[in-house]
Backbone as JSON Lines, residues from 0, in Angstrom:
{"i":0,"aa":"M","n":[24.92,-22.95,21.23],"ca":[23.56,-22.48,21.37],"c":[23.53,-20.96,21.59]}
{"i":1,"aa":"K","n":[24.48,-20.48,22.38],"ca":[24.53,-19.05,22.67],"c":[24.82,-18.25,21.4]}
{"i":2,"aa":"K","n":[25.7,-18.76,20.55],"ca":[26.03,-18.08,19.29],"c":[24.82,-18.03,18.37]}
{"i":3,"aa":"L","n":[24.02,-19.09,18.36],"ca":[22.82,-19.13,17.53],"c":[21.82,-18.06,17.99]}
{"i":4,"aa":"L","n":[21.63,-17.93,19.28],"ca":[20.71,-16.91,19.81],"c":[21.2,-15.5,19.49]}
{"i":5,"aa":"I","n":[22.49,-15.28,19.59],"ca":[23.06,-13.97,19.25],"c":[22.85,-13.68,17.76]}
{"i":6,"aa":"A","n":[23.08,-14.67,16.92],"ca":[22.9,-14.5,15.47],"c":[21.43,-14.21,15.15]}
{"i":7,"aa":"L","n":[20.51,-14.91,15.79],"ca":[19.09,-14.65,15.56],"c":[18.69,-13.26,16.04]}
{"i":8,"aa":"G","n":[19.23,-12.83,17.16],"ca":[18.96,-11.48,17.65],"c":[19.45,-10.41,16.7]}
{"i":9,"aa":"I","n":[20.66,-10.61,16.19],"ca":[21.22,-9.65,15.22],"c":[20.38,-9.63,13.95]}
{"i":10,"aa":"L","n":[19.95,-10.8,13.5],"ca":[19.11,-10.88,12.31],"c":[17.78,-10.16,12.53]}
{"i":11,"aa":"A","n":[17.17,-10.33,13.7],"ca":[15.91,-9.64,14.0],"c":[16.09,-8.13,13.99]}
{"i":12,"aa":"V","n":[17.19,-7.64,14.55],"ca":[17.47,-6.2,14.56],"c":[17.65,-5.69,13.14]}
{"i":13,"aa":"I","n":[18.34,-6.44,12.3],"ca":[18.56,-6.03,10.9],"c":[17.23,-5.96,10.16]}
{"i":14,"aa":"V","n":[16.35,-6.93,10.37],"ca":[15.04,-6.93,9.7],"c":[14.22,-5.72,10.14]}
{"i":15,"aa":"V","n":[14.21,-5.41,11.42],"ca":[13.46,-4.25,11.91],"c":[14.04,-2.95,11.34]}
{"i":16,"aa":"L","n":[15.34,-2.82,11.34],"ca":[15.98,-1.62,10.78],"c":[15.71,-1.48,9.29]}
{"i":17,"aa":"A","n":[15.7,-2.6,8.57],"ca":[15.39,-2.55,7.13],"c":[13.96,-2.08,6.91]}
{"i":18,"aa":"G","n":[13.02,-2.56,7.73],"ca":[11.63,-2.12,7.62],"c":[11.48,-0.64,7.88]}
{"i":19,"aa":"V","n":[12.15,-0.14,8.9],"ca":[12.11,1.29,9.21],"c":[12.73,2.09,8.07]}
{"i":20,"aa":"A","n":[13.83,1.62,7.53],"ca":[14.5,2.32,6.42],"c":[13.59,2.39,5.2]}
{"i":21,"aa":"I","n":[12.89,1.32,4.92],"ca":[11.97,1.32,3.77],"c":[10.88,2.36,3.98]}
{"i":22,"aa":"L","n":[10.31,2.39,5.17],"ca":[9.25,3.36,5.45],"c":[9.74,4.8,5.35]}
{"i":23,"aa":"V","n":[10.97,5.05,5.77],"ca":[11.51,6.4,5.76],"c":[11.99,6.81,4.36]}
{"i":24,"aa":"L","n":[12.63,5.91,3.66],"ca":[13.28,6.26,2.4],"c":[12.37,6.17,1.18]}
{"i":25,"aa":"V","n":[11.38,5.29,1.19],"ca":[10.52,5.12,0.03],"c":[9.37,6.12,0.12]}
{"i":26,"aa":"V","n":[9.3,7.0,-0.83],"ca":[8.24,8.01,-0.87],"c":[7.21,7.55,-1.9]}
{"i":27,"aa":"V","n":[6.15,6.94,-1.41],"ca":[5.15,6.36,-2.29],"c":[4.27,7.45,-2.9]}
{"i":28,"aa":"N","n":[4.15,8.58,-2.22],"ca":[3.29,9.65,-2.7],"c":[3.71,10.15,-4.08]}
{"i":29,"aa":"I","n":[4.97,9.96,-4.44],"ca":[5.45,10.36,-5.76],"c":[4.78,9.55,-6.87]}
{"i":30,"aa":"Q","n":[4.32,8.35,-6.54],"ca":[3.71,7.46,-7.52],"c":[2.26,7.8,-7.84]}
{"i":31,"aa":"K","n":[1.69,8.78,-7.15],"ca":[0.3,9.16,-7.37],"c":[-0.03,9.46,-8.83]}
{"i":32,"aa":"P","n":[0.82,10.21,-9.57],"ca":[0.51,10.47,-10.98],"c":[0.52,9.2,-11.85]}
{"i":33,"aa":"R","n":[1.17,8.15,-11.41],"ca":[1.17,6.89,-12.16],"c":[-0.01,6.01,-11.77]}
{"i":34,"aa":"I","n":[-0.41,6.06,-10.5],"ca":[-1.49,5.22,-10.0],"c":[-2.83,5.66,-10.58]}
{"i":35,"aa":"E","n":[-3.1,6.96,-10.55],"ca":[-4.4,7.48,-10.97],"c":[-4.76,7.1,-12.41]}
{"i":36,"aa":"P","n":[-3.9,7.35,-13.41],"ca":[-4.3,6.97,-14.77],"c":[-4.42,5.46,-14.96]}
{"i":37,"aa":"A","n":[-3.58,4.69,-14.28],"ca":[-3.65,3.23,-14.42],"c":[-4.98,2.7,-13.9]}
{"i":38,"aa":"V","n":[-5.41,3.19,-12.74],"ca":[-6.69,2.73,-12.18],"c":[-7.85,3.29,-13.0]}
{"i":39,"aa":"S","n":[-7.74,4.54,-13.45],"ca":[-8.79,5.13,-14.28],"c":[-8.99,4.32,-15.56]}
{"i":40,"aa":"D","n":[-7.91,3.92,-16.2],"ca":[-8.01,3.11,-17.41],"c":[-8.61,1.74,-17.12]}
{"i":41,"aa":"A","n":[-8.22,1.13,-16.02],"ca":[-8.74,-0.2,-15.67],"c":[-10.23,-0.14,-15.35]}
{"i":42,"aa":"L","n":[-10.67,0.91,-14.67],"ca":[-12.09,1.04,-14.3],"c":[-12.93,1.67,-15.4]}
{"i":43,"aa":"E","n":[-12.25,2.32,-16.34],"ca":[-12.91,3.12,-17.38],"c":[-13.77,4.21,-16.74]}
{"i":44,"aa":"M","n":[-13.26,4.76,-15.65],"ca":[-13.89,5.87,-14.93],"c":[-12.78,6.77,-14.4]}
{"i":45,"aa":"E","n":[-13.17,7.94,-13.93],"ca":[-12.2,8.85,-13.34],"c":[-11.88,8.4,-11.91]}
{"i":46,"aa":"F","n":[-10.61,8.25,-11.61],"ca":[-10.15,7.84,-10.29],"c":[-9.15,8.87,-9.81]}
{"i":47,"aa":"R","n":[-9.42,9.5,-8.66],"ca":[-8.54,10.53,-8.14],"c":[-8.19,10.24,-6.69]}
{"i":48,"aa":"I","n":[-6.93,10.45,-6.37],"ca":[-6.45,10.37,-5.0],"c":[-6.21,11.81,-4.56]}
{"i":49,"aa":"R","n":[-7.09,12.33,-3.75],"ca":[-6.98,13.72,-3.34],"c":[-6.12,13.89,-2.09]}
{"i":50,"aa":"G","n":[-5.88,12.8,-1.39],"ca":[-5.06,12.84,-0.18],"c":[-3.68,12.25,-0.42]}
{"i":51,"aa":"R","n":[-3.14,11.66,0.62],"ca":[-1.78,11.09,0.58],"c":[-1.81,9.62,0.2]}
{"i":52,"aa":"V","n":[-0.66,9.16,-0.26],"ca":[-0.42,7.74,-0.49],"c":[0.7,7.34,0.46]}
{"i":53,"aa":"R","n":[0.44,6.29,1.25],"ca":[1.43,5.85,2.23],"c":[1.68,4.36,2.09]}
{"i":54,"aa":"L","n":[2.84,3.95,2.53],"ca":[3.22,2.54,2.54],"c":[3.19,2.05,3.98]}
{"i":55,"aa":"R","n":[2.55,0.9,4.2],"ca":[2.53,0.29,5.53],"c":[3.14,-1.1,5.44]}
{"i":56,"aa":"L","n":[3.95,-1.45,6.4],"ca":[4.55,-2.78,6.43],"c":[3.99,-3.63,7.55]}
{"i":57,"aa":"F","n":[3.37,-3.02,8.54],"ca":[2.86,-3.77,9.68],"c":[1.37,-3.51,9.83]}
{"i":58,"aa":"P","n":[0.53,-4.43,10.09],"ca":[0.81,-5.85,10.33],"c":[1.06,-6.63,9.05]}
{"i":59,"aa":"S","n":[0.72,-6.06,7.89],"ca":[1.05,-6.68,6.62],"c":[1.36,-5.58,5.61]}
{"i":60,"aa":"A","n":[2.05,-5.92,4.54],"ca":[2.42,-4.93,3.54],"c":[1.17,-4.42,2.83]}
{"i":61,"aa":"S","n":[1.04,-3.1,2.76],"ca":[-0.11,-2.52,2.09],"c":[0.18,-1.08,1.71]}
{"i":62,"aa":"I","n":[-0.64,-0.57,0.81],"ca":[-0.59,0.83,0.41],"c":[-1.89,1.46,0.89]}
{"i":63,"aa":"V","n":[-1.8,2.61,1.52],"ca":[-2.98,3.3,2.05],"c":[-3.2,4.57,1.24]}
{"i":64,"aa":"L","n":[-4.38,4.68,0.65],"ca":[-4.76,5.85,-0.13],"c":[-5.78,6.65,0.69]}
{"i":65,"aa":"S","n":[-5.57,7.95,0.79],"ca":[-6.48,8.81,1.55],"c":[-7.3,9.68,0.62]}
{"i":66,"aa":"D","n":[-8.56,9.85,0.95],"ca":[-9.48,10.72,0.22],"c":[-9.54,10.37,-1.27]}
{"i":67,"aa":"V","n":[-10.16,9.24,-1.56],"ca":[-10.24,8.71,-2.93],"c":[-11.61,9.03,-3.51]}
{"i":68,"aa":"L","n":[-11.63,9.38,-4.79],"ca":[-12.87,9.72,-5.49],"c":[-12.96,8.9,-6.77]}
{"i":69,"aa":"V","n":[-14.12,8.3,-7.02],"ca":[-14.39,7.6,-8.27],"c":[-15.59,8.27,-8.92]}
{"i":70,"aa":"R","n":[-15.4,8.73,-10.16],"ca":[-16.46,9.43,-10.89],"c":[-16.67,8.78,-12.24]}
{"i":71,"aa":"N","n":[-17.9,8.86,-12.71],"ca":[-18.22,8.38,-14.05],"c":[-19.12,9.41,-14.72]}
{"i":72,"aa":"R","n":[-18.63,9.98,-15.79],"ca":[-19.36,10.99,-16.56],"c":[-19.84,12.15,-15.68]}
{"i":73,"aa":"G","n":[-18.94,12.6,-14.8],"ca":[-19.25,13.76,-13.98],"c":[-20.05,13.47,-12.73]}
{"i":74,"aa":"T","n":[-20.45,12.22,-12.51],"ca":[-21.22,11.87,-11.33],"c":[-20.33,11.13,-10.34]}
{"i":75,"aa":"D","n":[-20.32,11.59,-9.09],"ca":[-19.54,10.9,-8.06],"c":[-20.17,9.56,-7.75]}
{"i":76,"aa":"L","n":[-19.42,8.48,-7.96],"ca":[-19.91,7.14,-7.64],"c":[-19.5,6.7,-6.25]}
{"i":77,"aa":"A","n":[-18.29,7.06,-5.86],"ca":[-17.79,6.65,-4.55],"c":[-16.75,7.64,-4.06]}
{"i":78,"aa":"T","n":[-16.82,7.93,-2.79],"ca":[-15.77,8.67,-2.12],"c":[-15.37,7.85,-0.91]}
{"i":79,"aa":"V","n":[-14.09,7.68,-0.74],"ca":[-13.57,6.85,0.34],"c":[-12.55,7.66,1.12]}
{"i":80,"aa":"E","n":[-12.73,7.7,2.43],"ca":[-11.8,8.44,3.28],"c":[-10.43,7.75,3.3]}
{"i":81,"aa":"T","n":[-10.43,6.45,3.52],"ca":[-9.18,5.69,3.57],"c":[-9.38,4.35,2.87]}
{"i":82,"aa":"L","n":[-8.5,4.04,1.93],"ca":[-8.53,2.77,1.22],"c":[-7.2,2.08,1.42]}
{"i":83,"aa":"R","n":[-7.24,0.9,1.99],"ca":[-6.01,0.15,2.26],"c":[-5.95,-1.04,1.31]}
{"i":84,"aa":"L","n":[-4.93,-1.06,0.46],"ca":[-4.74,-2.13,-0.5],"c":[-3.57,-2.99,-0.08]}
{"i":85,"aa":"G","n":[-3.84,-4.25,0.16],"ca":[-2.78,-5.17,0.56],"c":[-2.51,-6.18,-0.53]}
{"i":86,"aa":"V","n":[-1.32,-6.7,-0.54],"ca":[-0.95,-7.74,-1.49],"c":[-0.95,-9.06,-0.75]}
{"i":87,"aa":"E","n":[-1.72,-9.98,-1.26],"ca":[-1.83,-11.3,-0.65],"c":[-1.13,-12.29,-1.57]}
{"i":88,"aa":"L","n":[-0.03,-12.85,-1.12],"ca":[0.72,-13.79,-1.93],"c":[0.37,-15.22,-1.52]}
{"i":89,"aa":"R","n":[0.02,-16.01,-2.49],"ca":[-0.26,-17.42,-2.26],"c":[0.68,-18.24,-3.13]}
{"i":90,"aa":"L","n":[0.67,-19.52,-2.95],"ca":[1.6,-20.36,-3.7],"c":[1.35,-20.33,-5.19]}
{"i":91,"aa":"R","n":[0.12,-20.27,-5.62],"ca":[-0.19,-20.38,-7.05],"c":[-0.61,-19.09,-7.74]}
{"i":92,"aa":"R","n":[-0.94,-18.07,-6.96],"ca":[-1.38,-16.83,-7.6],"c":[-1.15,-15.65,-6.66]}
{"i":93,"aa":"E","n":[-1.2,-14.46,-7.25],"ca":[-1.08,-13.23,-6.48],"c":[-2.4,-12.48,-6.57]}
{"i":94,"aa":"N","n":[-2.85,-11.98,-5.44],"ca":[-4.09,-11.22,-5.4],"c":[-3.84,-9.87,-4.75]}
{"i":95,"aa":"I","n":[-4.52,-8.86,-5.27],"ca":[-4.53,-7.57,-4.6],"c":[-5.92,-7.42,-4.02]}
{"i":96,"aa":"R","n":[-5.98,-7.19,-2.74],"ca":[-7.28,-7.14,-2.06],"c":[-7.39,-5.84,-1.28]}
{"i":97,"aa":"A","n":[-8.54,-5.2,-1.38],"ca":[-8.81,-4.01,-0.56],"c":[-9.15,-4.52,0.83]}
{"i":98,"aa":"N","n":[-8.22,-4.33,1.76],"ca":[-8.41,-4.85,3.1],"c":[-9.39,-4.01,3.91]}
{"i":99,"aa":"R","n":[-9.27,-2.72,3.81],"ca":[-10.13,-1.83,4.58],"c":[-10.57,-0.66,3.74]}
{"i":100,"aa":"C","n":[-11.8,-0.26,3.96],"ca":[-12.36,0.86,3.23],"c":[-13.22,1.63,4.2]}
{"i":101,"aa":"R","n":[-12.9,2.9,4.41],"ca":[-13.72,3.74,5.31],"c":[-14.22,4.94,4.56]}
């Protein structure tokens, strides 16, 4: 029983360290030039991320976009200070849901 608890403790430490390493090593902001045209094409409108792009793992995996602008034919349709996009995995399908919008 004692060996099982030690193994579980070591596993928990490894998972936490892996999460911290992902947050430190993965630079999501580099993907901004790929995200903007993809979303612009999907919306058929201009989509700009004027702020940072960050990755969050807690409390759930998500991407946080700061200072987002959506324009159509030169008219601002929406400006969002913070947009949090989370991935919701279910057994039969995958959904991307905007969890928070400020």
